[in-house]
Backbone bond lengths (Angstrom), bond angles and torsions (degrees), N, CA, C in turn:
res aa  C-N    CA-C-N  psi(-1)  N-CA   C-N-CA  omega(-1)  CA-C   N-CA-C  phi
1 M - - - 1.447 - - 1.523 109.09 -
2 A 1.320 116.29 132.02 1.458 121.08 -178.29 1.526 111.07 -71.17
3 E 1.316 114.97 146.34 1.468 119.81 178.61 1.527 109.80 -71.14
4 I 1.304 116.44 136.55 1.456 121.91 178.08 1.524 108.02 -92.28
5 K 1.326 115.90 125.66 1.459 120.73 177.52 1.521 108.01 -101.17
6 Y 1.325 115.75 139.24 1.457 119.62 178.62 1.513 109.97 -149.06
7 A 1.314 114.25 152.72 1.461 121.37 175.20 1.518 107.56 -136.58
8 I 1.317 116.18 122.70 1.452 120.30 176.19 1.524 107.03 -79.07
9 C 1.333 115.67 108.20 1.466 121.42 -177.46 1.520 111.71 -78.77
10 K 1.347 115.81 -35.86 1.464 119.57 -179.34 1.518 109.44 -155.88
11 H 1.319 115.93 128.67 1.463 121.40 172.86 1.516 107.06 -87.94
12 I 1.337 116.65 119.09 1.460 120.30 -178.41 1.520 110.62 -90.54
13 G 1.332 117.08 -43.51 1.454 118.37 178.51 1.511 112.77 176.02
14 S 1.321 115.04 159.50 1.465 122.46 175.73 1.523 107.86 -98.37
15 I 1.325 115.98 139.27 1.454 121.35 -176.61 1.524 111.61 -102.71
16 S 1.337 116.79 -40.82 1.464 120.06 179.09 1.520 109.37 -160.43
17 Q 1.322 114.05 166.22 1.458 120.17 175.05 1.529 107.70 -134.97
18 P 1.344 115.56 99.02 1.469 119.07 178.78 1.527 111.42 -62.46
19 N 1.314 116.87 173.16 1.464 122.62 -177.35 1.528 114.00 -61.92
20 N 1.327 117.94 -18.25 1.464 119.69 -177.83 1.526 113.35 -80.34
21 G 1.338 118.54 -0.59 1.460 121.38 177.84 1.513 114.19 89.25
22 W 1.315 117.78 -9.57 1.451 120.56 177.27 1.516 108.40 -79.43
23 T 1.330 116.68 160.32 1.456 121.46 -178.27 1.523 110.04 -122.20
24 K 1.331 116.22 132.53 1.461 120.81 174.00 1.517 107.02 -84.52
25 E 1.338 116.23 122.83 1.463 121.08 -172.15 1.518 112.09 -131.82
26 L 1.326 114.25 151.73 1.456 121.46 168.40 1.518 106.70 -106.41
27 N 1.324 115.72 121.65 1.459 122.17 -178.75 1.517 109.77 -134.74
28 V 1.311 116.15 166.88 1.462 122.36 166.69 1.527 105.11 -105.73
29 I 1.335 115.85 122.36 1.464 120.55 -172.76 1.524 110.62 -130.97
30 S 1.314 115.46 140.97 1.464 121.94 170.23 1.527 107.46 -99.82
31 W 1.323 116.07 117.78 1.463 121.89 178.74 1.518 109.33 -98.31
32 N 1.327 117.63 125.64 1.465 123.42 177.76 1.532 111.83 51.50
33 N 1.327 115.63 44.15 1.470 123.51 176.57 1.527 113.15 62.46
34 R 1.325 117.51 23.29 1.462 121.31 177.04 1.518 110.11 -90.60
35 E 1.334 114.88 175.48 1.463 121.94 176.80 1.530 109.07 -55.74
36 P 1.329 118.83 134.57 1.462 120.72 -179.92 1.531 111.99 -62.34
37 V 1.336 115.03 147.32 1.457 122.98 179.25 1.523 108.45 -133.79
38 Y 1.331 115.63 159.71 1.462 119.85 171.99 1.517 107.66 -72.59
39 D 1.320 116.13 142.38 1.452 120.64 -173.18 1.529 109.46 -142.30
40 L 1.327 116.29 127.44 1.459 122.06 177.99 1.523 107.90 -120.56
41 R 1.340 116.64 116.71 1.461 121.73 -179.66 1.518 110.37 -165.61
42 T 1.325 116.35 171.99 1.462 121.08 175.65 1.528 109.74 -92.16
43 W 1.338 114.06 147.03 1.465 122.16 179.97 1.525 109.30 -134.64
44 N 1.353 114.83 149.55 1.461 116.87 170.14 1.529 108.12 -75.70
45 Q 1.328 116.59 177.36 1.473 120.23 -172.11 1.520 114.49 -61.01
46 D 1.334 117.73 -37.14 1.473 119.21 -177.34 1.529 113.26 -101.16
47 H 1.329 117.24 13.28 1.464 123.33 176.89 1.528 113.89 58.44
48 T 1.336 116.37 32.30 1.462 120.13 175.98 1.527 111.91 -98.55
49 K 1.343 116.91 -15.66 1.458 122.19 177.21 1.517 108.44 -132.50
50 M 1.330 115.40 146.92 1.450 120.40 -176.87 1.513 111.20 -138.60
51 G 1.316 115.49 155.89 1.453 121.91 173.69 1.523 109.83 -94.88
52 K 1.325 115.19 -178.81 1.462 119.70 175.99 1.515 108.60 -66.39
53 G 1.315 116.03 148.10 1.447 119.54 -178.00 1.506 112.61 -149.85
54 V 1.310 113.66 -171.26 1.458 122.41 -179.47 1.517 107.66 -128.03
55 T 1.321 116.91 133.46 1.458 121.51 174.20 1.518 108.67 -116.87
56 I 1.329 115.51 139.90 1.460 119.97 178.48 1.522 109.73 -140.98
57 T 1.317 115.38 149.86 1.458 121.29 179.89 1.520 110.16 -75.50
58 A 1.311 116.37 171.82 1.462 121.20 177.89 1.531 110.96 -61.68
59 L 1.337 117.53 -40.22 1.470 120.21 178.42 1.522 111.19 -65.43
60 E 1.323 116.98 -40.38 1.459 120.38 176.50 1.527 110.98 -65.72
61 M 1.321 117.23 -37.02 1.466 120.78 178.01 1.518 110.29 -64.44
62 A 1.325 117.67 -39.69 1.465 121.14 177.83 1.527 110.38 -61.55
63 E 1.326 117.51 -41.89 1.464 120.85 177.92 1.526 111.17 -68.11
64 L 1.319 116.85 -40.99 1.463 120.78 177.94 1.526 110.29 -61.76
65 K 1.323 116.99 -40.49 1.464 120.89 178.54 1.520 110.49 -60.65
66 K 1.328 117.51 -42.12 1.466 120.76 177.57 1.530 110.42 -60.39
67 V 1.332 116.04 -44.08 1.464 120.44 -179.87 1.528 110.35 -63.22
68 I 1.328 116.71 -45.09 1.469 120.95 -178.90 1.528 110.36 -66.43
69 D 1.328 117.05 -41.39 1.469 120.01 179.63 1.528 111.62 -60.50
70 A 1.323 117.29 -32.31 1.465 121.58 -179.08 1.530 112.57 -86.48
71 L 1.311 116.87 -7.53 1.458 121.91 -175.60 1.523 111.63 -81.50
72 D 1.334 115.88 136.37 1.458 121.03 171.14 1.525 105.89 -87.32
73 I 1.322 116.98 93.54 1.459 122.79 -172.53 1.519 112.36 -57.61
74 F 1.300 117.09 -37.27 1.454 120.30 -174.91 1.525 112.97 -84.12
75 Q 1.315 116.93 0.15 1.464 121.86 178.27 1.523 110.97 -58.37
76 F 1.323 117.46 -35.61 1.461 121.96 -175.20 1.534 111.96 -105.59
77 Q 1.306 117.66 12.49 1.475 121.12 -176.37 1.516 112.01 -56.78
78 N 1.295 119.87 -40.50 1.455 122.45 -178.86 1.522 112.85 -76.73
79 A 1.327 117.73 -10.38 1.462 121.08 -178.72 1.517 112.18 -79.41
80 E 1.328 117.62 -14.08 1.476 120.45 -177.20 1.498 112.31 -75.47
């Protein structure tokens, strides 16, 4: 398996920290020297290991923001 190269260009924010000590973060990351993308995934403390995540382009992030802005977040609060 080929080594995956990545560079965290900008840390936007941490969303949660599960009991395992890893942190779910939103970052801008360049994967294998490609154009940076928004990236949501879990990371260990020193960012040497990562969990599965989702990457989206800037245009996709703009659309996601519209969807989130229109969302009634607390609509599903009792479903948890």
